[in-house]
PQR file with spaces between the fields and no chain letter, atoms N, CA, C, O and H, PARSE charges and radii, in Angstrom:
ATOM       1  N    MET     1       0.837   -1.184    0.000 -0.4000 1.5000
ATOM       2  CA   MET     1       0.000    0.000    0.000 -0.0000 2.0000
ATOM       3  C    MET     1       0.881    1.246    0.000  0.5500 1.7000
ATOM       4  O    MET     1       1.927    1.273    0.648 -0.5500 1.4000
ATOM       5  N    LYS     2       0.467    2.243   -0.706 -0.4000 1.5000
ATOM       6  CA   LYS     2       1.202    3.507   -0.741 -0.0000 2.0000
ATOM       7  C    LYS     2       0.725    4.421    0.386  0.5500 1.7000
ATOM       8  O    LYS     2      -0.382    4.270    0.903 -0.5500 1.4000
ATOM       9  H    LYS     2      -0.383    2.220   -1.233  0.4000 1.0000
ATOM      10  N    ASN     3       1.570    5.356    0.746 -0.4000 1.5000
ATOM      11  CA   ASN     3       1.147    6.382    1.699 -0.0000 2.0000
ATOM      12  C    ASN     3       0.205    7.336    0.992  0.5500 1.7000
ATOM      13  O    ASN     3       0.377    7.616   -0.194 -0.5500 1.4000
ATOM      14  H    ASN     3       2.469    5.479    0.325  0.4000 1.0000
ATOM      15  N    GLY     4      -0.785    7.834    1.705 -0.4000 1.5000
ATOM      16  CA   GLY     4      -1.725    8.776    1.117 -0.0000 2.0000
ATOM      17  C    GLY     4      -3.097    8.634    1.727  0.5500 1.7000
ATOM      18  O    GLY     4      -3.244    8.312    2.906 -0.5500 1.4000
ATOM      19  H    GLY     4      -0.925    7.607    2.669  0.4000 1.0000
ATOM      20  N    SER     5      -4.098    8.880    0.906 -0.4000 1.5000
ATOM      21  CA   SER     5      -5.490    8.835    1.363 -0.0000 2.0000
ATOM      22  C    SER     5      -6.297    7.899    0.479  0.5500 1.7000
ATOM      23  O    SER     5      -5.971    7.687   -0.689 -0.5500 1.4000
ATOM      24  H    SER     5      -3.979    9.142   -0.051  0.4000 1.0000
ATOM      25  N    GLU     6      -7.349    7.346    1.052 -0.4000 1.5000
ATOM      26  CA   GLU     6      -8.293    6.510    0.320 -0.0000 2.0000
ATOM      27  C    GLU     6      -9.702    6.932    0.707  0.5500 1.7000
ATOM      28  O    GLU     6      -9.956    7.315    1.849 -0.5500 1.4000
ATOM      29  H    GLU     6      -7.614    7.518    2.001  0.4000 1.0000
ATOM      30  N    ILE     7     -10.610    6.860   -0.251 -0.4000 1.5000
ATOM      31  CA   ILE     7     -12.021    7.152    0.013 -0.0000 2.0000
ATOM      32  C    ILE     7     -12.836    5.959   -0.466  0.5500 1.7000
ATOM      33  O    ILE     7     -12.629    5.456   -1.570 -0.5500 1.4000
ATOM      34  H    ILE     7     -10.403    6.549   -1.179  0.4000 1.0000
ATOM      35  N    THR     8     -13.765    5.512    0.376 -0.4000 1.5000
ATOM      36  CA   THR     8     -14.702    4.479   -0.046 -0.0000 2.0000
ATOM      37  C    THR     8     -16.109    5.052    0.047  0.5500 1.7000
ATOM      38  O    THR     8     -16.416    5.815    0.962 -0.5500 1.4000
ATOM      39  H    THR     8     -13.933    5.920    1.273  0.4000 1.0000
ATOM      40  N    THR     9     -16.953    4.686   -0.892 -0.4000 1.5000
ATOM      41  CA   THR     9     -18.349    5.106   -0.890 -0.0000 2.0000
ATOM      42  C    THR     9     -19.195    3.850   -1.082  0.5500 1.7000
ATOM      43  O    THR     9     -19.057    3.141   -2.078 -0.5500 1.4000
ATOM      44  H    THR     9     -16.704    4.066   -1.636  0.4000 1.0000
ATOM      45  N    THR    10     -20.074    3.588   -0.114 -0.4000 1.5000
ATOM      46  CA   THR    10     -20.841    2.349   -0.114 -0.0000 2.0000
ATOM      47  C    THR    10     -22.335    2.638   -0.024  0.5500 1.7000
ATOM      48  O    THR    10     -22.788    3.206    0.969 -0.5500 1.4000
ATOM      49  H    THR    10     -20.186    4.164    0.695  0.4000 1.0000
ATOM      50  N    PRO    11     -23.121    2.254   -1.053 -0.5600 1.5000
ATOM      51  CA   PRO    11     -24.575    2.357   -0.944  0.2800 2.0000
ATOM      52  C    PRO    11     -25.098    1.163   -0.142  0.5500 1.7000
ATOM      53  O    PRO    11     -24.692    0.024   -0.376 -0.5500 1.4000
ATOM      54  N    CYS    12     -25.985    1.428    0.789 -0.4000 1.5000
ATOM      55  CA   CYS    12     -26.545    0.373    1.640 -0.0000 2.0000
ATOM      56  C    CYS    12     -27.999    0.119    1.257  0.5500 1.7000
ATOM      57  O    CYS    12     -28.678    1.010    0.745 -0.5500 1.4000
ATOM      58  H    CYS    12     -26.314    2.353    0.978  0.4000 1.0000
ATOM      59  N    GLU    13     -28.471   -1.095    1.505 -0.4000 1.5000
ATOM      60  CA   GLU    13     -29.846   -1.465    1.161 -0.0000 2.0000
ATOM      61  C    GLU    13     -30.887   -0.664    1.926  0.5500 1.7000
ATOM      62  O    GLU    13     -32.031   -0.560    1.484 -0.5500 1.4000
ATOM      63  H    GLU    13     -27.920   -1.819    1.921  0.4000 1.0000
ATOM      64  N    ASN    14     -30.510   -0.096    3.065 -0.4000 1.5000
ATOM      65  CA   ASN    14     -31.465    0.654    3.882 -0.0000 2.0000
ATOM      66  C    ASN    14     -31.627    2.104    3.421  0.5500 1.7000
ATOM      67  O    ASN    14     -32.301    2.893    4.082 -0.5500 1.4000
ATOM      68  H    ASN    14     -29.581   -0.180    3.424  0.4000 1.0000
ATOM      69  N    GLY    15     -31.001    2.461    2.271 -0.4000 1.5000
ATOM      70  CA   GLY    15     -31.142    3.812    1.740 -0.0000 2.0000
ATOM      71  C    GLY    15     -30.046    4.773    2.148  0.5500 1.7000
ATOM      72  O    GLY    15     -30.054    5.935    1.742 -0.5500 1.4000
ATOM      73  H    GLY    15     -30.453    1.820    1.734  0.4000 1.0000
ATOM      74  N    GLN    16     -29.107    4.303    2.943 -0.4000 1.5000
ATOM      75  CA   GLN    16     -27.996    5.155    3.352 -0.0000 2.0000
ATOM      76  C    GLN    16     -26.826    5.008    2.387  0.5500 1.7000
ATOM      77  O    GLN    16     -26.639    3.962    1.766 -0.5500 1.4000
ATOM      78  H    GLN    16     -29.100    3.359    3.273  0.4000 1.0000
ATOM      79  N    ILE    17     -26.048    6.073    2.277 -0.4000 1.5000
ATOM      80  CA   ILE    17     -24.795    6.055    1.533 -0.0000 2.0000
ATOM      81  C    ILE    17     -23.708    6.416    2.539  0.5500 1.7000
ATOM      82  O    ILE    17     -23.752    7.481    3.154 -0.5500 1.4000
ATOM      83  H    ILE    17     -26.200    6.923    2.782  0.4000 1.0000
ATOM      84  N    VAL    18     -22.733    5.525    2.704 -0.4000 1.5000
ATOM      85  CA   VAL    18     -21.671    5.726    3.692 -0.0000 2.0000
ATOM      86  C    VAL    18     -20.370    6.015    2.942  0.5500 1.7000
ATOM      87  O    VAL    18     -19.955    5.254    2.068 -0.5500 1.4000
ATOM      88  H    VAL    18     -22.697    4.660    2.204  0.4000 1.0000
ATOM      89  N    GLN    19     -19.744    7.124    3.304 -0.4000 1.5000
ATOM      90  CA   GLN    19     -18.458    7.485    2.710 -0.0000 2.0000
ATOM      91  C    GLN    19     -17.434    7.605    3.832  0.5500 1.7000
ATOM      92  O    GLN    19     -17.667    8.277    4.837 -0.5500 1.4000
ATOM      93  H    GLN    19     -20.081    7.742    4.014  0.4000 1.0000
ATOM      94  N    GLU    20     -16.281    6.932    3.637 -0.4000 1.5000
ATOM      95  CA   GLU    20     -15.228    6.945    4.639 -0.0000 2.0000
ATOM      96  C    GLU    20     -13.917    7.402    4.010  0.5500 1.7000
ATOM      97  O    GLU    20     -13.565    6.989    2.905 -0.5500 1.4000
ATOM      98  H    GLU    20     -16.092    6.386    2.821  0.4000 1.0000
ATOM      99  N    LEU    21     -13.209    8.251    4.725 -0.4000 1.5000
ATOM     100  CA   LEU    21     -11.915    8.764    4.295 -0.0000 2.0000
ATOM     101  C    LEU    21     -10.851    8.179    5.215  0.5500 1.7000
ATOM     102  O    LEU    21     -10.943    8.278    6.439 -0.5500 1.4000
ATOM     103  H    LEU    21     -13.495    8.586    5.623  0.4000 1.0000
ATOM     104  N    TYR    22      -9.843    7.570    4.604 -0.4000 1.5000
ATOM     105  CA   TYR    22      -8.762    6.930    5.355 -0.0000 2.0000
ATOM     106  C    TYR    22      -7.435    7.604    5.051  0.5500 1.7000
ATOM     107  O    TYR    22      -7.209    8.077    3.937 -0.5500 1.4000
ATOM     108  H    TYR    22      -9.768    7.490    3.610  0.4000 1.0000
ATOM     109  N    ASN    23      -6.562    7.644    6.042 -0.4000 1.5000
ATOM     110  CA   ASN    23      -5.175    8.046    5.865 -0.0000 2.0000
ATOM     111  C    ASN    23      -4.345    6.765    5.919  0.5500 1.7000
ATOM     112  O    ASN    23      -4.542    5.933    6.805 -0.5500 1.4000
ATOM     113  H    ASN    23      -6.746    7.259    6.947  0.4000 1.0000
ATOM     114  N    VAL    24      -3.418    6.607    4.973 -0.4000 1.5000
ATOM     115  CA   VAL    24      -2.581    5.413    4.929 -0.0000 2.0000
ATOM     116  C    VAL    24      -1.125    5.838    5.065  0.5500 1.7000
ATOM     117  O    VAL    24      -0.619    6.634    4.274 -0.5500 1.4000
ATOM     118  H    VAL    24      -3.259    7.283    4.254  0.4000 1.0000
ATOM     119  N    GLU    25      -0.464    5.298    6.075 -0.4000 1.5000
ATOM     120  CA   GLU    25       0.966    5.559    6.290 -0.0000 2.0000
ATOM     121  C    GLU    25       1.640    4.259    6.690  0.5500 1.7000
ATOM     122  O    GLU    25       1.226    3.598    7.642 -0.5500 1.4000
ATOM     123  H    GLU    25      -0.875    4.652    6.718  0.4000 1.0000
ATOM     124  N    MET    26       2.667    3.903    5.965 -0.4000 1.5000
ATOM     125  CA   MET    26       3.458    2.703    6.256 -0.0000 2.0000
ATOM     126  C    MET    26       2.562    1.478    6.435  0.5500 1.7000
ATOM     127  O    MET    26       2.711    0.727    7.398 -0.5500 1.4000
ATOM     128  H    MET    26       3.004    4.440    5.191  0.4000 1.0000
ATOM     129  N    ASP    27       1.634    1.285    5.504 -0.4000 1.5000
ATOM     130  CA   ASP    27       0.705    0.146    5.488 -0.0000 2.0000
ATOM     131  C    ASP    27      -0.282    0.131    6.659  0.5500 1.7000
ATOM     132  O    ASP    27      -0.919   -0.891    6.912 -0.5500 1.4000
ATOM     133  H    ASP    27       1.513    1.895    4.722  0.4000 1.0000
ATOM     134  N    VAL    28      -0.414    1.244    7.369 -0.4000 1.5000
ATOM     135  CA   VAL    28      -1.410    1.360    8.435 -0.0000 2.0000
ATOM     136  C    VAL    28      -2.518    2.272    7.932  0.5500 1.7000
ATOM     137  O    VAL    28      -2.267    3.413    7.543 -0.5500 1.4000
ATOM     138  H    VAL    28       0.104    2.074    7.164  0.4000 1.0000
ATOM     139  N    ARG    29      -3.742    1.762    7.943 -0.4000 1.5000
ATOM     140  CA   ARG    29      -4.902    2.483    7.425 -0.0000 2.0000
ATOM     141  C    ARG    29      -5.747    2.961    8.608  0.5500 1.7000
ATOM     142  O    ARG    29      -6.228    2.148    9.397 -0.5500 1.4000
ATOM     143  H    ARG    29      -3.945    0.836    8.259  0.4000 1.0000
ATOM     144  N    LYS    30      -5.928    4.280    8.732 -0.4000 1.5000
ATOM     145  CA   LYS    30      -6.709    4.856    9.836 -0.0000 2.0000
ATOM     146  C    LYS    30      -7.839    5.693    9.262  0.5500 1.7000
ATOM     147  O    LYS    30      -7.647    6.459    8.317 -0.5500 1.4000
ATOM     148  H    LYS    30      -5.537    4.941    8.091  0.4000 1.0000
ATOM     149  N    ILE    31      -9.023    5.535    9.851 -0.4000 1.5000
ATOM     150  CA   ILE    31     -10.169    6.312    9.389 -0.0000 2.0000
ATOM     151  C    ILE    31     -10.044    7.737    9.913  0.5500 1.7000
ATOM     152  O    ILE    31      -9.761    7.960   11.090 -0.5500 1.4000
ATOM     153  H    ILE    31      -9.179    4.913   10.618  0.4000 1.0000
ATOM     154  N    ILE    32     -10.260    8.692    9.022 -0.4000 1.5000
ATOM     155  CA   ILE    32     -10.186   10.110    9.382 -0.0000 2.0000
ATOM     156  C    ILE    32     -11.586   10.699    9.506  0.5500 1.7000
ATOM     157  O    ILE    32     -11.861   11.496   10.403 -0.5500 1.4000
ATOM     158  H    ILE    32     -10.490    8.511    8.066  0.4000 1.0000
ATOM     159  N    ASP    33     -12.468   10.292    8.590 -0.4000 1.5000
ATOM     160  CA   ASP    33     -13.806   10.882    8.547 -0.0000 2.0000
ATOM     161  C    ASP    33     -14.788    9.839    8.042  0.5500 1.7000
ATOM     162  O    ASP    33     -14.449    9.019    7.189 -0.5500 1.4000
ATOM     163  H    ASP    33     -12.244    9.644    7.861  0.4000 1.0000
ATOM     164  N    ARG    34     -16.003    9.872    8.568 -0.4000 1.5000
ATOM     165  CA   ARG    34     -17.077    8.979    8.115 -0.0000 2.0000
ATOM     166  C    ARG    34     -18.335    9.814    8.000  0.5500 1.7000
ATOM     167  O    ARG    34     -18.746   10.484    8.948 -0.5500 1.4000
ATOM     168  H    ARG    34     -16.279   10.539    9.261  0.4000 1.0000
ATOM     169  N    ARG    35     -18.944    9.762    6.814 -0.4000 1.5000
ATOM     170  CA   ARG    35     -20.174   10.519    6.583 -0.0000 2.0000
ATOM     171  C    ARG    35     -21.267    9.574    6.125  0.5500 1.7000
ATOM     172  O    ARG    35     -21.028    8.655    5.342 -0.5500 1.4000
ATOM     173  H    ARG    35     -18.610    9.218    6.045  0.4000 1.0000
ATOM     174  N    VAL    36     -22.470    9.814    6.624 -0.4000 1.5000
ATOM     175  CA   VAL    36     -23.614    8.984    6.259 -0.0000 2.0000
ATOM     176  C    VAL    36     -24.692    9.904    5.696  0.5500 1.7000
ATOM     177  O    VAL    36     -25.146   10.837    6.359 -0.5500 1.4000
ATOM     178  H    VAL    36     -22.664   10.560    7.261  0.4000 1.0000
ATOM     179  N    LEU    37     -25.089    9.618    4.458 -0.4000 1.5000
ATOM     180  CA   LEU    37     -26.166   10.356    3.812 -0.0000 2.0000
ATOM     181  C    LEU    37     -27.373    9.424    3.784  0.5500 1.7000
ATOM     182  O    LEU    37     -27.305    8.334    3.215 -0.5500 1.4000
ATOM     183  H    LEU    37     -24.719    8.860    3.920  0.4000 1.0000
ATOM     184  N    ASP    38     -28.458    9.841    4.387 -0.4000 1.5000
ATOM     185  CA   ASP    38     -29.657    9.004    4.462 -0.0000 2.0000
ATOM     186  C    ASP    38     -30.670    9.483    3.431  0.5500 1.7000
ATOM     187  O    ASP    38     -31.307   10.520    3.617 -0.5500 1.4000
ATOM     188  H    ASP    38     -28.513   10.726    4.849  0.4000 1.0000
ATOM     189  N    THR    39     -30.819    8.732    2.350 -0.4000 1.5000
ATOM     190  CA   THR    39     -31.732    9.142    1.276 -0.0000 2.0000
ATOM     191  C    THR    39     -33.201    9.027    1.671  0.5500 1.7000
ATOM     192  O    THR    39     -34.082    9.432    0.913 -0.5500 1.4000
ATOM     193  H    THR    39     -30.301    7.890    2.199  0.4000 1.0000
ATOM     194  N    ARG    40     -33.469    8.473    2.862 -0.4000 1.5000
ATOM     195  CA   ARG    40     -34.848    8.422    3.348 -0.0000 2.0000
ATOM     196  C    ARG    40     -35.256    9.748    3.988  0.5500 1.7000
ATOM     197  O    ARG    40     -36.447    9.998    4.173 -0.5500 1.4000
ATOM     198  H    ARG    40     -32.753    8.144    3.478  0.4000 1.0000
ATOM     199  N    ASN    41     -34.288   10.601    4.327 -0.4000 1.5000
ATOM     200  CA   ASN    41     -34.556   11.895    4.925 -0.0000 2.0000
ATOM     201  C    ASN    41     -35.181   12.804    3.869  0.5500 1.7000
ATOM     202  O    ASN    41     -34.646   12.931    2.767 -0.5500 1.4000
ATOM     203  H    ASN    41     -33.321   10.398    4.176  0.4000 1.0000
ATOM     204  N    GLU    42     -36.304   13.432    4.196 -0.4000 1.5000
ATOM     205  CA   GLU    42     -37.048   14.229    3.224 -0.0000 2.0000
ATOM     206  C    GLU    42     -36.214   15.359    2.613  0.5500 1.7000
ATOM     207  O    GLU    42     -36.255   15.565    1.400 -0.5500 1.4000
ATOM     208  H    GLU    42     -36.738   13.329    5.091  0.4000 1.0000
ATOM     209  N    GLN    43     -35.468   16.085    3.428 -0.4000 1.5000
ATOM     210  CA   GLN    43     -34.661   17.193    2.910 -0.0000 2.0000
ATOM     211  C    GLN    43     -33.564   16.683    1.977  0.5500 1.7000
ATOM     212  O    GLN    43     -33.288   17.297    0.946 -0.5500 1.4000
ATOM     213  H    GLN    43     -35.435   15.918    4.413  0.4000 1.0000
ATOM     214  N    ILE    44     -32.939   15.562    2.337 -0.4000 1.5000
ATOM     215  CA   ILE    44     -31.901   14.974    1.487 -0.0000 2.0000
ATOM     216  C    ILE    44     -32.512   14.512    0.167  0.5500 1.7000
ATOM     217  O    ILE    44     -31.960   14.780   -0.900 -0.5500 1.4000
ATOM     218  H    ILE    44     -33.163   15.063    3.174  0.4000 1.0000
ATOM     219  N    ARG    45     -33.649   13.819    0.234 -0.4000 1.5000
ATOM     220  CA   ARG    45     -34.319   13.340   -0.989 -0.0000 2.0000
ATOM     221  C    ARG    45     -34.681   14.508   -1.901  0.5500 1.7000
ATOM     222  O    ARG    45     -34.466   14.448   -3.111 -0.5500 1.4000
ATOM     223  H    ARG    45     -34.098   13.601    1.101  0.4000 1.0000
ATOM     224  N    ASN    46     -35.235   15.571   -1.312 -0.4000 1.5000
ATOM     225  CA   ASN    46     -35.626   16.731   -2.124 -0.0000 2.0000
ATOM     226  C    ASN    46     -34.407   17.385   -2.787  0.5500 1.7000
ATOM     227  O    ASN    46     -34.478   17.810   -3.940 -0.5500 1.4000
ATOM     228  H    ASN    46     -35.410   15.619   -0.329  0.4000 1.0000
ATOM     229  N    ALA    47     -33.304   17.463   -2.061 -0.4000 1.5000
ATOM     230  CA   ALA    47     -32.085   18.047   -2.632 -0.0000 2.0000
ATOM     231  C    ALA    47     -31.552   17.172   -3.763  0.5500 1.7000
ATOM     232  O    ALA    47     -31.144   17.686   -4.805 -0.5500 1.4000
ATOM     233  H    ALA    47     -33.247   17.118   -1.125  0.4000 1.0000
ATOM     234  N    LEU    48     -31.552   15.861   -3.566 -0.4000 1.5000
ATOM     235  CA   LEU    48     -31.086   14.953   -4.618 -0.0000 2.0000
ATOM     236  C    LEU    48     -31.987   15.019   -5.849  0.5500 1.7000
ATOM     237  O    LEU    48     -31.492   15.008   -6.976 -0.5500 1.4000
ATOM     238  H    LEU    48     -31.883   15.444   -2.719  0.4000 1.0000
ATOM     239  N    ILE    49     -33.290   15.088   -5.648 -0.4000 1.5000
ATOM     240  CA   ILE    49     -34.242   15.193   -6.754 -0.0000 2.0000
ATOM     241  C    ILE    49     -34.012   16.499   -7.510  0.5500 1.7000
ATOM     242  O    ILE    49     -34.082   16.523   -8.739 -0.5500 1.4000
ATOM     243  H    ILE    49     -33.692   15.098   -4.733  0.4000 1.0000
ATOM     244  N    ALA    50     -33.737   17.589   -6.782 -0.4000 1.5000
ATOM     245  CA   ALA    50     -33.453   18.879   -7.425 -0.0000 2.0000
ATOM     246  C    ALA    50     -32.188   18.794   -8.293  0.5500 1.7000
ATOM     247  O    ALA    50     -32.046   19.542   -9.261 -0.5500 1.4000
ATOM     248  H    ALA    50     -33.680   17.569   -5.784  0.4000 1.0000
ATOM     249  N    LEU    51     -31.273   17.882   -7.942 -0.4000 1.5000
ATOM     250  CA   LEU    51     -30.050   17.687   -8.724 -0.0000 2.0000
ATOM     251  C    LEU    51     -30.248   16.696   -9.875  0.5500 1.7000
ATOM     252  O    LEU    51     -29.324   16.442  -10.647 -0.5500 1.4000
ATOM     253  H    LEU    51     -31.389   17.274   -7.156  0.4000 1.0000
ATOM     254  N    GLY    52     -31.457   16.142   -9.983 -0.4000 1.5000
ATOM     255  CA   GLY    52     -31.753   15.241  -11.099 -0.0000 2.0000
ATOM     256  C    GLY    52     -31.851   13.772  -10.731  0.5500 1.7000
ATOM     257  O    GLY    52     -32.044   12.932  -11.609 -0.5500 1.4000
ATOM     258  H    GLY    52     -32.208   16.349   -9.356  0.4000 1.0000
ATOM     259  N    TRP    53     -31.721   13.442   -9.448 -0.4000 1.5000
ATOM     260  CA   TRP    53     -31.816   12.053   -9.009 -0.0000 2.0000
ATOM     261  C    TRP    53     -33.250   11.575   -9.090  0.5500 1.7000
ATOM     262  O    TRP    53     -34.175   12.327   -8.782 -0.5500 1.4000
ATOM     263  H    TRP    53     -31.564   14.125   -8.735  0.4000 1.0000
ATOM     264  N    THR    54     -33.444   10.340   -9.500 -0.4000 1.5000
ATOM     265  CA   THR    54     -34.767    9.729   -9.510 -0.0000 2.0000
ATOM     266  C    THR    54     -34.781    8.633   -8.456  0.5500 1.7000
ATOM     267  O    THR    54     -34.041    7.657   -8.572 -0.5500 1.4000
ATOM     268  H    THR    54     -32.693    9.729   -9.751  0.4000 1.0000
ATOM     269  N    PRO    55     -35.619    8.781   -7.421 -0.5600 1.5000
ATOM     270  CA   PRO    55     -35.659    7.763   -6.383  0.2800 2.0000
ATOM     271  C    PRO    55     -36.240    6.450   -6.933  0.5500 1.7000
ATOM     272  O    PRO    55     -37.049    6.477   -7.860 -0.5500 1.4000
ATOM     273  N    PRO    56     -35.839    5.322   -6.378 -0.5600 1.5000
ATOM     274  CA   PRO    56     -36.374    4.041   -6.836  0.2800 2.0000
ATOM     275  C    PRO    56     -37.860    3.931   -6.510  0.5500 1.7000
ATOM     276  O    PRO    56     -38.300    4.392   -5.457 -0.5500 1.4000
ATOM     277  N    ASN    57     -38.629    3.329   -7.402 -0.4000 1.5000
ATOM     278  CA   ASN    57     -40.075    3.174   -7.189 -0.0000 2.0000
ATOM     279  C    ASN    57     -40.337    2.118   -6.130  0.5500 1.7000
ATOM     280  O    ASN    57     -39.793    1.014   -6.180 -0.5500 1.4000
ATOM     281  H    ASN    57     -38.272    2.954   -8.257  0.4000 1.0000
ATOM     282  N    GLY    58     -41.184    2.479   -5.167 -0.4000 1.5000
ATOM     283  CA   GLY    58     -41.623    1.533   -4.168 -0.0000 2.0000
ATOM     284  C    GLY    58     -40.574    1.119   -3.156  0.5500 1.7000
ATOM     285  O    GLY    58     -40.819    0.211   -2.362 -0.5500 1.4000
ATOM     286  H    GLY    58     -41.626    3.375   -5.127  0.4000 1.0000
ATOM     287  N    LYS    59     -39.422    1.750   -3.160 -0.4000 1.5000
ATOM     288  CA   LYS    59     -38.381    1.392   -2.199 -0.0000 2.0000
ATOM     289  C    LYS    59     -38.111    2.593   -1.309  0.5500 1.7000
ATOM     290  O    LYS    59     -38.261    3.745   -1.717 -0.5500 1.4000
ATOM     291  H    LYS    59     -39.223    2.488   -3.805  0.4000 1.0000
ATOM     292  N    LEU    60     -37.711    2.294   -0.092 -0.4000 1.5000
ATOM     293  CA   LEU    60     -37.355    3.292    0.904 -0.0000 2.0000
ATOM     294  C    LEU    60     -38.588    4.038    1.298  0.5500 1.7000
ATOM     295  O    LEU    60     -38.524    4.938    2.136 -0.5500 1.4000
ATOM     296  H    LEU    60     -37.589    1.358    0.240  0.4000 1.0000
C-alpha cells in the first residue's frame, strides 16, 4: 500500500450512503472521517431530486 489517502463510498440497502476517508501511512490504514447520507430523509431526498436524481419506485 502507498502512503496517502483513500475514500470508499458504499450504498446500503437501507437507503444510506456511507463514505469513509482513510489516511494510509506505512501500510497502516486509519479512518479520518465517516459521513452517512440518508436518502430516506425528506430534505436529502428533495435536494437529490433537485439535482436530477430519480428515487427508486416503491423502495425506501
